[in-house]
BAVONU-263395 format. One line per 5 residues: number of its first residue (from 1); their letters; for each residue x, y, z of N, C-alpha, C. Coordinates in steps of 0.1 Angstrom, whole numbers, always signed. Each point is the difference from the previous one (the first is absolute). Layout:
N
NUM	a	X:Y:Z:X:Y:Z:X:Y:Z ~ ...
***
This chain:
283
1	mrgdr	+8:-12:+0:-8:+12:+0:+9:+12:+0 ~ -6:+12:-5:+8:+12:-1:+5:+5:+13 ~ -9:-1:+10:+5:+5:+14:+11:-9:+5 ~ -1:-13:-2:+11:-9:+4:+13:+4:-7 ~ -1:+2:-13:+13:+4:-7:+5:+13:+6
6	taara	-9:+10:+2:+5:+13:+6:+6:-2:+13 ~ -6:-8:+9:+6:-3:+13:+13:-7:-1 ~ +2:-9:-10:+12:-7:-1:+11:+9:-5 ~ -3:+9:-10:+10:+9:-4:+4:+10:+11 ~ -10:+6:+7:+3:+9:+11:+8:-7:+10
11	ggcgl	-4:-12:+4:+8:-7:+10:+14:-3:-4 ~ +2:-4:-13:+13:-3:-5:+9:+12:+0 ~ -5:+11:-5:+8:+13:+0:+3:+4:+14 ~ -10:-1:+9:+3:+4:+14:+10:-9:+6 ~ -1:-13:-2:+10:-9:+6:+14:+2:-5
16	gawaa	+1:+3:-13:+13:+3:-6:+6:+13:+6 ~ -8:+10:+2:+4:+13:+5:+4:-2:+15 ~ -7:-8:+7:+3:-2:+14:+13:-8:+2 ~ +2:-10:-9:+13:-7:+0:+12:+9:-2 ~ -2:+8:-11:+12:+10:-2:+2:+10:+11
21	fgllt	-12:+4:+6:+2:+10:+11:+6:-7:+12 ~ -3:-13:+3:+6:-7:+11:+15:-2:-2 ~ +4:-3:-13:+14:-2:-3:+8:+14:+2 ~ -6:+10:-5:+6:+13:+2:+1:+4:+15 ~ -10:-3:+7:+0:+3:+15:+11:-7:+7
26	avvvg	+1:-13:-4:+11:-9:+6:+14:+6:-3 ~ +1:+5:-13:+13:+6:-3:+3:+13:+8 ~ -10:+8:+1:+1:+13:+8:+4:-4:+15 ~ -8:-9:+6:+2:-4:+14:+14:-6:+1 ~ +4:-8:-10:+13:-7:+1:+11:+9:-1
31	hdgrp	-2:+12:-5:+11:+11:-1:-2:+10:+12 ~ -8:-4:+10:-3:+9:+11:-4:+14:-4 ~ -8:+0:-11:-6:+13:-4:+10:+9:-8 ~ +13:-5:-1:+9:+8:-8:-4:+1:-14 ~ +4:+11:-7:-4:+1:-14:+7:-10:-9
36	lpvdr	-6:-5:-11:+6:-9:-9:+8:+8:-10 ~ +9:-6:-8:+8:+7:-9:-8:+9:-10 ~ -11:-5:-5:-8:+8:-9:-6:+12:+8 ~ -3:-1:+12:-6:+11:+8:+11:+11:+1 ~ +12:-3:+3:+10:+10:+1:+2:+7:-13
41	allsw	+1:-8:-11:+2:+6:-13:-10:+10:-4 ~ -13:-4:+1:-11:+9:-4:-1:+12:+9 ~ +2:-1:+13:+0:+12:+8:+11:+9:-3 ~ +12:-5:-3:+12:+8:-4:-3:+7:-13 ~ -7:-6:-9:-3:+7:-13:-10:+11:+3
46	svghr	-10:-3:+8:-11:+10:+3:+6:+12:+7 ~ +9:-2:+9:+6:+12:+7:+8:+8:-10 ~ +6:-6:-10:+8:+8:-9:-8:+6:-12 ~ -13:-3:-1:-8:+5:-11:-13:+6:+5 ~ +1:+12:+6:-12:+6:+6:-1:+14:-3
51	pdval	-3:+3:-13:-3:+14:-3:-13:+5:+6 ~ -2:+13:+2:-11:+5:+7:-14:-4:-6 ~ +0:+0:-14:-13:-4:-6:-3:-14:+2 ~ +10:-9:+0:-3:-14:+3:-4:-3:+14 ~ +6:+8:+9:-4:-2:+14:-14:+5:+3
56	afarg	-4:+11:-7:-14:+5:+2:-10:-10:-6 ~ +4:-6:-11:-9:-10:-6:-1:-12:+9 ~ +11:-5:+4:+0:-12:+9:-8:+2:+13 ~ +2:+12:+6:-8:+3:+12:-15:+0:-3 ~ -4:+6:-11:-14:+0:-4:-6:-13:-2
61	vtatg	+8:-9:-7:-5:-13:-3:-1:-9:+13 ~ +11:+1:+8:+0:-8:+12:-11:+4:+10 ~ -4:+13:+0:-10:+4:+9:-14:-6:-3 ~ -2:-5:-12:-13:-7:-4:+0:-14:+4 ~ +11:-6:+5:+0:-14:+4:-6:-3:+13
66	tgvvp	-4:+10:+7:-6:-2:+13:-11:+10:+3 ~ -8:-2:+11:-10:+10:+3:-13:-3:-8 ~ -6:+11:-5:-13:-1:-6:+0:-6:-14 ~ +10:+2:-8:+0:-4:-14:-2:-15:-2 ~ +8:-9:+7:-2:-14:-2:-15:-4:+4
71	fvlaa	-5:+5:+10:-14:-4:+4:-10:+5:-10 ~ +2:+12:-6:-9:+5:-11:+1:-10:-11 ~ +12:-4:-4:+1:-9:-12:-6:-14:+4 ~ +1:-4:+12:-7:-13:+4:-15:+1:-1 ~ -5:+12:+4:-14:+2:-1:-5:+1:-15
76	vagvv	+8:+6:-8:-3:+1:-14:+0:-14:-6 ~ +9:-8:+4:+0:-14:-5:-13:-7:+4 ~ -5:+2:+12:-13:-6:+3:-11:+5:-8 ~ +0:+13:-3:-11:+6:-8:+1:-6:-14 ~ +12:-1:-6:+1:-6:-13:-4:-14:-1
81	agrtp	+3:-8:+11:-3:-14:+0:-14:-3:+1 ~ -8:+8:+7:-14:-3:+2:-9:+5:-12 ~ -12:-5:-1:-9:+5:-11:-12:+7:+6 ~ -6:-6:+11:-11:+6:+7:+5:+8:+12 ~ -8:+9:+6:+4:+6:+12:+4:-9:+11
86	rqrtl	-8:-11:+2:+3:-9:+11:+14:-8:-3 ~ +2:-3:-12:+13:-7:-4:+12:+10:+2 ~ -2:+12:-4:+11:+10:+2:+3:+3:+14 ~ -11:+0:+9:+3:+2:+14:+8:-11:+6 ~ -4:-12:-3:+7:-12:+4:+14:+0:-5
91	avalc	+2:+3:-13:+13:-1:-6:+9:+11:+7 ~ -5:+12:+2:+8:+10:+6:+5:-4:+14 ~ -10:-6:+8:+4:-5:+13:+11:-11:+0 ~ -1:-9:-10:+10:-10:-2:+13:+5:-3 ~ +0:+10:-9:+13:+6:-4:+7:+7:+11
96	lgclg	-8:+8:+7:+6:+8:+11:+4:-10:+12 ~ -7:-10:+2:+4:-10:+10:+13:-7:-4 ~ +1:-4:-13:+13:-6:-5:+12:+9:+2 ~ -2:+13:-3:+11:+10:+1:+3:+2:+15 ~ -10:+2:+9:+3:+2:+14:+6:-11:+7
101	agqal	-5:-13:-3:+5:-12:+6:+15:-2:-5 ~ +2:+3:-12:+14:-2:-6:+10:+9:+7 ~ -5:+13:+3:+9:+9:+6:+3:-5:+15 ~ -10:-5:+6:+2:-4:+14:+9:-13:+0 ~ -1:-9:-9:+9:-12:+0:+14:+4:-4
106	rygvm	+1:+10:-9:+14:+4:-4:+7:+7:+13 ~ -8:+7:+7:+6:+7:+12:+5:-11:+10 ~ -7:-11:+1:+4:-10:+9:+13:-7:-5 ~ +1:-2:-13:+12:-6:-5:+12:+10:+1 ~ -2:+13:-2:+10:+10:+1:+5:+0:+15
111	tlvar	-9:-1:+9:+4:+0:+14:+9:-12:+4 ~ -4:-11:-5:+7:-13:+2:+14:+0:-6 ~ +1:+5:-12:+13:+0:-7:+9:+11:+6 ~ -5:+12:+3:+7:+11:+6:+13:+3:-7 ~ -1:+3:-13:+12:+3:-8:+2:+15:+0
116	prppl	+12:+5:+3:+3:+14:+0:-1:+7:-14 ~ -4:+12:+0:+0:+8:-13:+15:+4:-4 ~ +1:+5:-12:+13:+6:-4:+4:+11:+9 ~ +12:+5:-1:+5:+10:+9:-9:+13:-2 ~ -2:+7:+11:-9:+11:+1:+6:+12:-9
121	tdwqt	+13:+0:-2:+6:+11:-8:-4:-1:-15 ~ -5:-12:-4:-3:-2:-14:-15:+3:-2 ~ -8:+3:+10:-14:+2:-2:-3:+13:-6 ~ -10:+0:-9:-5:+12:-6:-15:+2:+2 ~ -6:-8:+9:-14:+1:+3:-2:-6:+14
126	hasgw	-12:+2:+6:-3:-5:+13:-3:-15:+0 ~ +4:-7:+10:-3:-14:+1:+0:-4:+14 ~ -7:-11:+3:-1:-5:+14:-1:-15:+0 ~ +3:-6:+11:-1:-14:+2:+12:-8:-6 ~ -1:-13:+0:+10:-9:-6:-1:+0:-15
131	afpsg	+9:-7:-6:+2:+2:-15:-7:-11:-8 ~ +0:-13:+5:-5:-11:-8:-13:-6:+4 ~ -10:-2:-9:+0:+5:-14:-5:+15:+0 ~ +3:+7:-11:-4:+14:-1:-15:+2:+0 ~ -4:+9:+9:-15:+2:+2:-6:+7:-12
136	httts	+6:+11:-5:-5:+7:-11:-1:-9:-12 ~ +10:-9:-2:+0:-9:-12:-11:-10:+2 ~ -2:-6:+11:-10:-10:+2:-14:+7:-2 ~ -2:+11:+6:-14:+6:-1:-3:+4:-14 ~ +9:+6:-7:-3:+5:-14:-2:-12:-9
141	alaag	+8:-11:+2:-1:-12:-8:-13:-7:+3 ~ -5:+0:+12:-13:-6:+3:-11:+8:-7 ~ +0:+13:+1:-10:+8:-6:+0:-1:-15 ~ +12:+0:-6:+0:-1:-14:-4:-14:-5 ~ +4:-10:+8:-5:-14:-3:-15:-2:+0
146	lliva	-6:+6:+10:-15:-1:+1:-6:+7:-12 ~ +5:+12:-4:-6:+7:-11:+2:-8:-13 ~ +12:-6:-2:+3:-8:-12:-10:-12:-1 ~ -2:-7:+11:-9:-11:+0:-14:+4:-3 ~ -4:+11:+6:-14:+5:-3:-2:+4:-14
151	lrvrg	+10:+6:-7:-1:+3:-14:+0:-12:-8 ~ +8:-10:+4:+0:-13:-7:-13:-7:+1 ~ -6:+0:+11:-12:-7:+3:-12:+6:-8 ~ -1:+13:+0:-11:+6:-7:+3:+2:-15 ~ +12:-1:-5:+3:+1:-14:-4:+14:-4
156	argga	+2:+10:+8:-4:+14:-3:+8:+6:-12 ~ -7:+8:-8:+6:+7:-11:+11:+9:+5 ~ +12:-1:-7:+12:+8:+4:+6:-6:+13 ~ -4:-12:+4:+6:-6:+12:+15:-3:-1 ~ +4:-4:-12:+15:-4:-1:+9:+12:+3
161	plava	-2:+12:-6:+8:+11:+3:+0:+4:+15 ~ -12:-1:+6:-2:+4:+14:+8:-10:+8 ~ -1:-13:-3:+8:-10:+7:+15:+2:+0 ~ +4:+3:-12:+15:+3:-2:+4:+12:+8 ~ -9:+10:+0:+3:+13:+8:+1:-4:+15
166	agawa	-10:-8:+5:+0:-3:+14:+13:-8:+4 ~ +4:-10:-9:+12:-8:+3:+12:+9:+0 ~ +1:+9:-10:+12:+9:-1:+0:+9:+13 ~ -11:+5:+4:+0:+8:+12:+5:-7:+12 ~ -5:-13:+2:+5:-7:+12:+15:-3:-1
171	alvgl	+5:-3:-12:+14:-2:-2:+9:+12:+3 ~ -5:+11:-4:+7:+13:+2:+0:+3:+15 ~ -11:-2:+7:+0:+3:+15:+11:-8:+6 ~ +1:-13:-3:+10:-8:+6:+14:+4:-3 ~ +3:+4:-13:+13:+4:-4:+4:+14:+7
176	trvyl	-10:+8:+2:+3:+13:+6:+5:-2:+15 ~ -5:-10:+6:+5:-3:+14:+15:-3:+0 ~ +5:-6:-10:+14:-2:-1:+7:+13:-4 ~ -5:+6:-10:+6:+13:-5:+1:+10:+11 ~ -10:+1:+9:+0:+10:+11:+8:-5:+12
181	gvhwf	+6:-12:-1:+9:-5:+11:-6:-5:+12 ~ -14:-2:+0:-6:-5:+13:-2:-15:+0 ~ +3:-7:-11:-2:-15:+0:+11:-5:-9 ~ +4:-13:+4:+8:-8:-9:-8:-6:-11 ~ +6:-3:-11:-7:-6:-11:-6:-13:+3
186	sdvvg	+6:-8:+9:-6:-13:+4:-13:+3:+8 ~ -1:+11:+7:-12:+4:+7:-12:+1:-9 ~ +4:+7:-12:-11:+3:-10:-4:-13:-7 ~ +10:-9:-3:-4:-13:-6:-8:-8:+9 ~ +3:+1:+13:-8:-7:+10:-14:+5:+1
191	gwlfa	-2:+13:-2:-13:+6:+0:-8:-4:-12 ~ +6:-1:-12:-7:-5:-11:-5:-14:+1 ~ +10:-9:+5:-4:-14:+2:-11:-2:+10 ~ +1:+8:+11:-10:-1:+11:-13:+4:-6 ~ -1:+10:-7:-13:+5:-6:-6:-11:-9
196	agwlg	+9:-5:-9:-5:-11:-9:-5:-12:+7 ~ +7:-4:+11:-4:-12:+8:-13:+3:+7 ~ -2:+12:+6:-12:+3:+7:-12:+1:-9 ~ +2:+7:-11:-11:+1:-10:-4:-14:-6 ~ +9:-9:-2:-3:-13:-4:-9:-7:+10
201	vclya	+4:+1:+13:-8:-6:+11:-14:+5:+0 ~ -2:+14:-1:-13:+6:+0:-9:-5:-12 ~ +6:+0:-11:-7:-5:-12:-4:-14:+1 ~ +9:-9:+5:-2:-14:+1:-12:-2:+10 ~ +0:+7:+11:-11:-1:+10:-13:+4:-6
206	larrr	+0:+11:-7:-12:+5:-6:-6:-9:-11 ~ +9:-6:-8:-5:-9:-11:-5:-13:+6 ~ +6:-5:+11:-4:-12:+6:-13:+3:+8 ~ -3:+12:+4:-12:+3:+7:-12:-1:-9 ~ +2:+4:-13:-11:-1:-9:+4:-10:-12
211	pgaep	-2:-13:+2:+4:-10:-10:-7:+3:-13 ~ +7:+0:-11:-5:+2:-13:-1:+15:-4 ~ +5:+9:+9:+0:+14:-3:+14:+5:+0 ~ +1:+12:-8:+13:+6:+0:+2:+9:+12 ~ +12:+5:+3:+2:+9:+12:-9:+12:-2
216	fhgvt	-5:+5:+12:-9:+11:+1:-14:-5:-2 ~ -9:+5:+8:-14:-5:+1:-7:+2:-13 ~ -5:-11:-6:-9:+1:-11:+5:+4:-13 ~ +13:-1:-2:+7:+5:-12:+9:-11:-6 ~ -2:-3:-13:+8:-10:-6:+12:+7:-7
221	aaggd	+9:-8:-4:+12:+5:-7:-3:+7:-13 ~ -11:-3:-6:-3:+6:-13:-8:+12:+2 ~ -3:+4:+13:-7:+12:+3:-15:-2:+2 ~ -5:-13:+0:-14:-3:+1:-4:+0:+15 ~ -13:+2:+2:-5:+0:+14:-6:-13:+3
226	tgsgp	+5:-6:+11:-5:-13:+4:-9:+0:+12 ~ -1:+12:+6:-8:+1:+13:-11:+10:+0 ~ -3:+6:-11:-10:+10:+0:-10:-2:-11 ~ -12:+6:+1:-10:-1:-11:-8:-12:+2 ~ -12:-1:-6:-9:-11:+1:+5:-12:-7
231	prppg	-3:-12:+5:+5:-12:-7:-6:-2:-14 ~ +8:-5:-10:-6:-2:-13:-7:-13:-1 ~ -12:+0:-5:-8:-13:-1:+7:-9:-10 ~ +0:-13:+2:+5:-9:-9:-7:+0:-13 ~ +7:-3:-11:-6:+0:-13:-9:-12:-2
236	pagpe	-5:-2:-12:-10:-11:-3:+6:-13:+3 ~ +13:-2:-1:+6:-13:+2:+4:-1:+15 ~ -3:+9:+8:+4:-1:+14:+14:+5:+2 ~ +6:-2:+12:+13:+6:+3:+12:-8:-5 ~ -3:-10:-9:+11:-9:-3:+9:+6:-10
241	gpaqq	-4:+11:-8:+9:+6:-9:-1:-3:-14 ~ +8:+5:-9:-2:-2:-14:+1:-14:-5 ~ +10:-8:+6:+1:-14:-4:-12:-8:+3 ~ -6:+3:+12:-13:-8:+3:-11:+5:-10 ~ +0:+13:-3:-11:+4:-10:+2:-7:-13
246	rttgm	+12:-1:-5:+2:-7:-13:-5:-15:+1 ~ +4:-6:+11:-4:-14:+2:-15:-1:+0 ~ -7:+9:+8:-14:-1:+1:-7:+3:-14 ~ +6:+9:-8:-6:+3:-13:+1:-11:-9 ~ +12:-8:+0:+2:-11:-8:-10:-11:+3
251	aqhrt	-2:-2:+13:-9:-10:+5:-15:+3:-5 ~ -3:+13:+2:-14:+4:-5:-2:-2:-15 ~ +11:+3:-7:-1:-2:-15:-2:-14:-4 ~ +8:-9:+7:-1:-14:-3:-14:-5:+4 ~ -6:+4:+11:-13:-4:+5:-11:+5:-10
256	agatq	+2:+12:-5:-10:+5:-10:+1:-8:-13 ~ +12:-3:-4:+2:-8:-12:-7:-14:+1 ~ +3:-6:+11:-6:-13:+2:-16:+1:+1 ~ -5:+10:+6:-14:+1:+0:-6:+2:-13 ~ +7:+9:-9:-5:+2:-13:+0:-13:-8
261	grtag	+11:-8:+2:+1:-12:-8:-11:-9:+4 ~ -4:-2:+13:-10:-9:+4:-14:+6:-6 ~ -2:+13:+0:-12:+5:-5:-2:-2:-15 ~ +12:+2:-7:-1:-2:-14:-2:-15:-4 ~ +6:-9:+8:-2:-14:-2:-14:-4:+2
266	taqhr	-6:+5:+11:-14:-3:+2:-9:+5:-11 ~ +2:+12:-4:-8:+5:-11:+1:-8:-13 ~ +12:-4:-3:+2:-8:-12:-7:-13:+1 ~ +1:-6:+12:-7:-13:+2:-15:+1:-1 ~ -6:+10:+5:-14:+2:-1:-4:+2:-15
271	tagat	+8:+8:-7:-3:+3:-14:+0:-13:-8 ~ +10:-8:+2:+2:-13:-7:-12:-9:+3 ~ -4:+0:+13:-11:-9:+4:-13:+5:-7 ~ -2:+12:+0:-13:+5:-6:+0:-2:-15 ~ +12:+1:-7:+0:-3:-14:-3:-15:-3
276	qarta	+6:-9:+8:-2:-14:-2:-15:-3:+2 ~ -6:+6:+10:-15:-3:+3:-8:+5:-12 ~ +3:+12:-6:-8:+4:-11:+2:-9:-12 ~ +12:-5:-2:+3:-9:-12:-8:-12:+2 ~ +0:-6:+12:-7:-13:+2:-15:+2:-2
281	gaa	-5:+11:+4:-15:+3:-1:-3:+1:-15 ~ +8:+7:-7:-2:+1:-15:+0:-13:-7 ~ +10:-9:+4:+1:-13:-6:-13:-8:+4
***
């Protein structure tokens, strides 16, 4: 069934992301939170390439990765995913719940890992808390992922460019955290993997909750509505579908042909009998 396939895909993607996140976490913990070689290289490049225009742009982008903007995008995802007011209300609640729960879970992981941030002298924006995984990166990736899934489910016109824009925005938010010196690159990768894993878990749970349905209440992957409107009455052949209708039609045709054959045979027999009787009487 379509819902089962969706659940399997979401679960598979989420499981893969969680496995990669677990491996990266083990590497970070194994190094006692110290930066990896790629972390040092990218931070060193960022510190050496910071013109004023680029810094202003990076600060503007990174500010959208937390606060109101991600929750607005999550709510928009719910509105896009639903078709009726009731479906939209439920979808908005589910999207906001996924985002809020993901943030809480990430905060717990961050506290357990307790990885220090880069040196304060390299910072070009405000930051707080531990480093791994990046909070701005996780939040923006979750919001963008919800919007992308909603656009995919509804098959909305112009959805592909919007999905690309959402993905690019989430990627930029993560990269600006490295550029502004408040996160290591592995913190950002950890945020992306965490968001993918949590989004996969949420989609899997939702698809399993409604067997045979796509993620989000009453909406199929082709954009059709499965949970609203009056039920359609079955056709003349019942709910069996076109194949059963063809079979029924062929059976009716054969029955009609057999009935016609019997009727014609009876008429011919009576005609022959009447002719023979008239011939005998004349003789």
